Backbone as numpy.savetxt, mean C-alpha at the origin, in Angstrom:
# Nx Ny Nz CAx CAy CAz Cx Cy Cz
3.94 -10.09 -1.19 2.67 -9.46 -0.93 2.73 -8.61 0.34
3.44 -9.09 1.34 3.48 -8.35 2.60 4.23 -7.03 2.45
5.27 -7.01 1.63 6.02 -5.78 1.42 5.15 -4.74 0.74
4.35 -5.16 -0.25 3.45 -4.23 -0.92 2.42 -3.68 0.05
1.92 -4.51 0.96 0.94 -4.04 1.94 1.55 -3.00 2.87
2.78 -3.26 3.32 3.44 -2.29 4.20 3.68 -0.97 3.48
4.16 -1.04 2.25 4.41 0.18 1.49 3.10 0.90 1.17
2.06 0.14 0.82 0.77 0.76 0.53 0.21 1.50 1.71
0.33 0.91 2.90 -0.16 1.57 4.11 0.59 2.86 4.37
1.92 2.82 4.27 2.73 4.01 4.51 2.43 5.09 3.47
2.34 4.72 2.19 2.05 5.71 1.15 0.64 6.27 1.27
-0.32 5.46 1.70 -1.69 5.95 1.88 -1.75 7.01 2.97
-1.09 6.74 4.09 -1.06 7.72 5.18 -0.30 8.98 4.76
0.84 8.81 4.08 1.60 9.96 3.62 0.79 10.79 2.62
0.07 10.12 1.73 -0.78 10.83 0.77 -1.90 11.59 1.45
-2.48 10.99 2.48 -3.53 11.69 3.23 -2.97 12.93 3.92
-1.82 12.80 4.54 -1.22 13.94 5.22 -0.84 15.05 4.24
-0.36 14.67 3.06 0.10 15.66 2.09 -1.05 16.35 1.36
-2.14 15.63 1.10 -3.20 16.18 0.24 -4.55 16.36 0.92
-4.72 15.78 2.10 -6.00 15.79 2.81 -7.10 15.09 1.99
-6.71 14.14 1.14 -7.65 13.30 0.40 -7.66 11.92 1.04
-8.81 11.29 1.06 -8.90 9.92 1.56 -8.22 8.96 0.61
-8.02 7.73 1.06 -7.32 6.73 0.26 -8.04 6.47 -1.07
-9.33 6.25 -1.01 -10.09 5.94 -2.23 -10.10 7.14 -3.17
-10.26 8.36 -2.64 -10.30 9.53 -3.52 -8.93 9.84 -4.12
-7.84 9.38 -3.47 -6.52 9.56 -4.07 -6.40 8.77 -5.36
-7.01 7.60 -5.41 -6.87 6.71 -6.56 -8.02 6.86 -7.55
-9.25 6.95 -7.04 -10.43 6.92 -7.93 -11.16 8.24 -8.03
-10.83 9.23 -7.25 -11.58 10.47 -7.23 -12.73 10.35 -6.24
-13.42 11.47 -6.02 -14.54 11.46 -5.09 -15.82 11.76 -5.85
-16.83 10.94 -5.59 -18.11 11.05 -6.28 -19.21 11.35 -5.26
-20.15 12.19 -5.64 -21.36 12.43 -4.87 -22.53 12.35 -5.83
-23.51 11.53 -5.51 -24.68 11.30 -6.38 -24.25 10.91 -7.79
-23.28 10.04 -7.88 -22.73 9.51 -9.13 -22.16 10.59 -10.03
-21.74 11.69 -9.43 -21.12 12.78 -10.19 -19.73 13.02 -9.62
-18.75 13.16 -10.49 -17.37 13.38 -10.07 -17.23 14.76 -9.44
-16.82 14.81 -8.17 -16.65 16.07 -7.45 -15.17 16.45 -7.41
-14.30 15.47 -7.16 -12.85 15.70 -7.13 -12.17 14.66 -7.99
-11.24 15.10 -8.81 -10.48 14.16 -9.63 -9.47 13.41 -8.76
-9.08 12.24 -9.23 -8.02 11.48 -8.56 -6.70 12.21 -8.71
-5.78 11.94 -7.83 -4.46 12.57 -7.93 -3.78 12.12 -9.21
-3.16 13.04 -9.89 -2.50 12.72 -11.15 -1.37 11.72 -10.92
-1.38 10.66 -11.69 -0.32 9.68 -11.63 -0.45 8.66 -10.51
-1.54 8.69 -9.76 -1.65 7.76 -8.63 -1.75 6.31 -9.11
-2.45 6.07 -10.21 -2.55 4.70 -10.72 -1.23 4.24 -11.32
-0.52 5.13 -11.96 0.79 4.80 -12.51 1.79 4.52 -11.38
1.74 5.32 -10.32 2.61 5.11 -9.18 2.33 3.79 -8.49
1.06 3.45 -8.36 0.68 2.18 -7.75 1.23 1.02 -8.57
1.05 1.07 -9.88 1.55 0.02 -10.76 3.07 -0.10 -10.70
3.75 1.04 -10.61 5.21 1.03 -10.55 5.70 0.39 -9.25
5.06 0.70 -8.14 5.46 0.12 -6.85 5.25 -1.39 -6.86
4.11 -1.83 -7.37 3.84 -3.27 -7.44 4.86 -3.97 -8.33
5.14 -3.40 -9.50 6.10 -4.02 -10.42 7.50 -4.07 -9.82
7.96 -2.97 -9.23 9.31 -2.93 -8.69 9.49 -3.87 -7.50
8.51 -3.92 -6.61 8.65 -4.82 -5.46 8.54 -6.29 -5.88
7.74 -6.56 -6.89 7.64 -7.94 -7.39 8.96 -8.37 -8.02
9.54 -7.50 -8.83 10.83 -7.80 -9.46 11.91 -7.95 -8.38
11.92 -7.03 -7.41 12.90 -7.09 -6.34 12.78 -8.35 -5.50
11.56 -8.86 -5.35 11.35 -10.09 -4.59 11.79 -11.31 -5.38
11.56 -11.30 -6.67 11.87 -12.47 -7.49 13.34 -12.57 -7.92
14.05 -11.47 -8.01 15.42 -11.49 -8.53 16.37 -12.38 -7.74
16.38 -12.35 -6.40 17.30 -13.25 -5.69 17.03 -14.72 -6.00
15.78 -15.08 -6.16 15.45 -16.48 -6.47 15.91 -16.83 -7.88
15.73 -15.91 -8.82 16.10 -16.20 -10.20 17.62 -16.20 -10.40
18.32 -15.31 -9.75 19.76 -15.18 -9.97 20.54 -16.18 -9.12
20.28 -16.20 -7.81 21.09 -17.02 -6.91 20.37 -18.28 -6.44
19.12 -18.42 -6.76 18.38 -19.60 -6.34 18.04 -19.63 -4.85
18.05 -18.48 -4.20 17.73 -18.45 -2.78 16.29 -18.02 -2.56
15.68 -18.56 -1.52 14.30 -18.22 -1.18 14.25 -17.26 -0.02
13.05 -16.83 0.34 12.91 -15.88 1.45 13.44 -16.41 2.78
13.36 -17.71 3.00 13.83 -18.28 4.26 15.35 -18.21 4.38
16.05 -18.01 3.27 17.51 -17.92 3.29 18.02 -16.54 3.67
17.13 -15.56 3.67 17.56 -14.19 3.92 17.03 -13.70 5.26
17.91 -13.14 6.05 17.50 -12.43 7.25 18.57 -11.41 7.55
18.16 -10.29 8.13 19.08 -9.21 8.42 18.73 -8.68 9.80
19.58 -8.95 10.77 19.31 -8.51 12.14 17.98 -9.07 12.63
17.10 -8.19 13.11 15.82 -8.67 13.61 14.82 -8.98 12.50
15.15 -8.67 11.26 14.22 -8.84 10.14 14.29 -10.26 9.59
13.43 -11.09 10.07 13.37 -12.48 9.63 12.16 -12.66 8.74
12.12 -13.72 7.94 10.94 -13.96 7.10 9.64 -14.07 7.89
9.69 -14.67 9.07 8.48 -14.78 9.89 7.98 -13.42 10.36
8.91 -12.56 10.78 8.53 -11.22 11.23 7.98 -10.41 10.06
8.59 -10.55 8.89 8.09 -9.82 7.72 6.66 -10.25 7.38
6.40 -11.54 7.47 5.06 -12.04 7.20 4.06 -11.47 8.22
4.44 -11.46 9.49 3.56 -10.95 10.54 3.30 -9.45 10.35
4.35 -8.68 10.09 4.18 -7.24 9.88 3.37 -6.95 8.63
3.53 -7.77 7.60 2.73 -7.61 6.39 1.25 -7.83 6.65
0.95 -8.83 7.47 -0.45 -9.09 7.81 -1.03 -7.95 8.65
-0.23 -7.42 9.55 -0.69 -6.27 10.35 -0.94 -5.07 9.44
-0.06 -4.85 8.46 -0.26 -3.73 7.53 -1.51 -3.93 6.69
-1.79 -5.16 6.27 -3.01 -5.43 5.51 -4.25 -5.13 6.34
-4.23 -5.55 7.61 -5.37 -5.27 8.49 -5.50 -3.76 8.75
-4.37 -3.08 8.91 -4.39 -1.63 9.11 -4.93 -0.90 7.91
-4.54 -1.34 6.71 -5.03 -0.71 5.49 -6.53 -0.94 5.33
-6.99 -2.16 5.59 -8.43 -2.44 5.53 -9.18 -1.63 6.57
-8.62 -1.50 7.77 -9.25 -0.69 8.81 -9.32 0.77 8.41
-8.28 1.27 7.76 -8.27 2.66 7.29 -9.38 2.89 6.28
-9.53 1.96 5.34 -10.60 2.10 4.34 -11.98 2.07 5.00
-12.17 1.17 5.95 -13.47 1.06 6.64 -13.76 2.34 7.44
-12.76 2.83 8.19 -12.97 4.04 8.97 -13.30 5.24 8.09
-12.60 5.39 6.97 -12.89 6.51 6.08 -14.29 6.40 5.49
-14.72 5.18 5.20 -16.06 4.99 4.65 -17.12 5.32 5.71
-16.91 4.88 6.93 -17.89 5.14 8.00 -17.92 6.62 8.37
-16.73 7.23 8.48 -16.67 8.64 8.89 -17.06 9.58 7.76
-16.84 9.18 6.51 -17.20 10.03 5.38 -16.16 11.08 5.02
-14.97 11.03 5.65 -13.89 11.95 5.33 -12.56 11.29 5.68
-11.45 11.86 5.23 -10.15 11.26 5.53 -9.92 11.15 7.04
-9.18 10.15 7.44 -8.92 9.91 8.86 -8.07 11.03 9.45
-7.04 11.46 8.74 -6.10 12.46 9.29 -6.38 13.85 8.79
């Protein structure tokens, strides 16, 4: 879950910079007075589903093939505890981004 949150935050910011659309309008389109003003980006829902599926498969494969869990893997400074902490920070950042865009009424960047 934490990896998806980190990737979602990075892709949301990259999408905002590339298209000048807010996070919600990238996925669902923009509505004013219950009327569609801007369509969602083409393929955004398919891309979201693909990222979730690929990261879930990538997370589960080491456990299924070699029987190792997340605590068995670490690479340099990247430990399971740090990944969990950074994932939580990314989740809070993503929630903060959504709240800020809603309050401001336009994309953050």
